[in-house]
C-alpha positions as CSV (number, residue, x, y, z in Angstrom):
1,M,18.8,0.9,41.2
2,N,15.0,0.4,41.1
3,T,14.6,4.1,40.5
4,R,16.8,3.9,37.5
5,V,14.9,1.0,36.1
6,A,11.6,2.8,36.6
7,I,12.9,5.9,34.9
8,L,14.3,3.9,32.0
9,T,11.0,2.1,31.6
10,A,9.1,5.3,31.6
11,V,11.4,6.9,29.1
12,L,11.1,3.9,26.8
13,A,7.4,3.9,27.1
14,L,7.3,7.6,26.2
15,V,9.6,7.2,23.2
16,S,7.6,4.2,21.9
17,S,4.3,6.1,22.2
18,V,5.7,9.1,20.4
19,Y,7.2,6.9,17.7
20,A,3.9,5.1,17.2
21,A,2.0,8.4,17.0
22,T,4.4,9.9,14.4
23,P,3.2,9.5,10.8
24,P,5.7,7.6,8.5
25,R,8.0,9.8,6.4
26,K,7.5,9.8,2.7
27,S,10.5,9.6,0.5
28,E,10.6,10.9,-3.1
29,N,10.1,7.5,-4.5
30,D,7.5,6.4,-2.0
31,R,3.8,6.2,-2.8
32,A,3.8,9.4,-4.8
33,S,4.7,7.6,-8.0
34,I,2.0,5.0,-7.6
35,S,-0.8,6.9,-5.9
36,T,-4.2,6.2,-7.1
37,P,-6.2,9.0,-8.8
38,A,-8.9,10.8,-6.9
39,V,-12.3,9.4,-7.5
40,R,-15.3,11.8,-7.8
41,S,-18.2,9.4,-7.7
42,S,-19.1,5.9,-6.6
43,A,-19.9,5.0,-10.3
44,E,-16.3,6.0,-11.2
45,A,-15.0,4.0,-8.3
46,D,-16.9,0.9,-9.4
47,A,-15.7,1.3,-13.0
48,M,-12.1,1.7,-11.9
49,R,-12.4,-1.4,-9.6
50,I,-13.9,-3.4,-12.5
51,Q,-11.1,-2.3,-14.8
52,G,-8.5,-3.1,-12.2
53,Q,-10.0,-6.5,-11.8
54,Q,-9.9,-7.1,-15.5
55,R,-6.3,-5.9,-15.7
56,F,-5.4,-8.1,-12.8
57,H,-6.8,-11.2,-14.5
58,A,-5.2,-10.2,-17.8
59,N,-1.7,-9.5,-16.4
60,C,-1.4,-11.2,-13.0
61,G,-3.9,-14.0,-13.3
62,R,-1.5,-16.0,-15.5
63,C,0.6,-16.8,-12.5
64,H,-1.5,-15.8,-9.5
65,T,-4.9,-16.7,-8.1
66,A,-7.4,-14.3,-6.5
67,P,-5.6,-11.6,-4.5
68,Q,-5.2,-11.8,-0.8
69,K,-5.9,-8.7,1.3
70,F,-2.7,-6.9,2.4
71,P,-2.3,-3.4,3.8
72,P,-2.1,-0.8,1.1
73,R,1.6,0.0,1.6
74,M,2.5,-3.6,1.3
75,M,0.3,-4.1,-1.7
76,A,1.9,-1.0,-3.4
77,T,5.3,-2.5,-2.9
78,I,4.2,-5.9,-4.3
79,V,2.6,-4.3,-7.3
80,R,5.6,-2.1,-8.0
81,H,7.9,-5.1,-8.0
82,M,5.6,-7.2,-10.1
83,R,5.2,-4.3,-12.6
84,V,8.8,-4.7,-13.6
85,R,8.5,-8.5,-14.0
86,A,5.3,-8.4,-15.9
87,T,5.9,-5.2,-17.9
88,I,2.7,-3.6,-16.7
89,T,2.0,0.0,-17.7
90,D,1.6,2.8,-15.2
91,Q,-2.1,3.0,-15.8
92,D,-2.6,-0.7,-15.4
93,M,-0.5,-0.6,-12.2
94,R,-2.7,2.1,-10.7
95,L,-5.9,0.2,-11.6
96,I,-4.6,-3.1,-10.2
97,L,-3.5,-1.3,-7.0
98,R,-6.9,0.2,-6.6
99,Y,-8.5,-3.2,-7.1
100,M,-6.2,-4.9,-4.7
101,T,-6.6,-2.4,-1.9
102,E,-10.4,-2.0,-1.9
């Protein structure tokens, strides 16, 4: 009986370590639709961050205070849902997402 418990524990530990090391799957509608554009220089990154901040205050600041820091995947989901409610354009959504995740 103790041997079975030890084997089961070892198998569960192995499965959980493999699962933790496996990258998450991306579905068609996952982050591809809201991915942020590649940035070529730090000046461009700063300009995009400033634009994102301005768009956040113009669109989101009416109802929300300064953003909290969330993981990028969670923030992408939040921004996607709020995009529908606040009728935010795709470009505004990308800029706001960049601002919120940096």
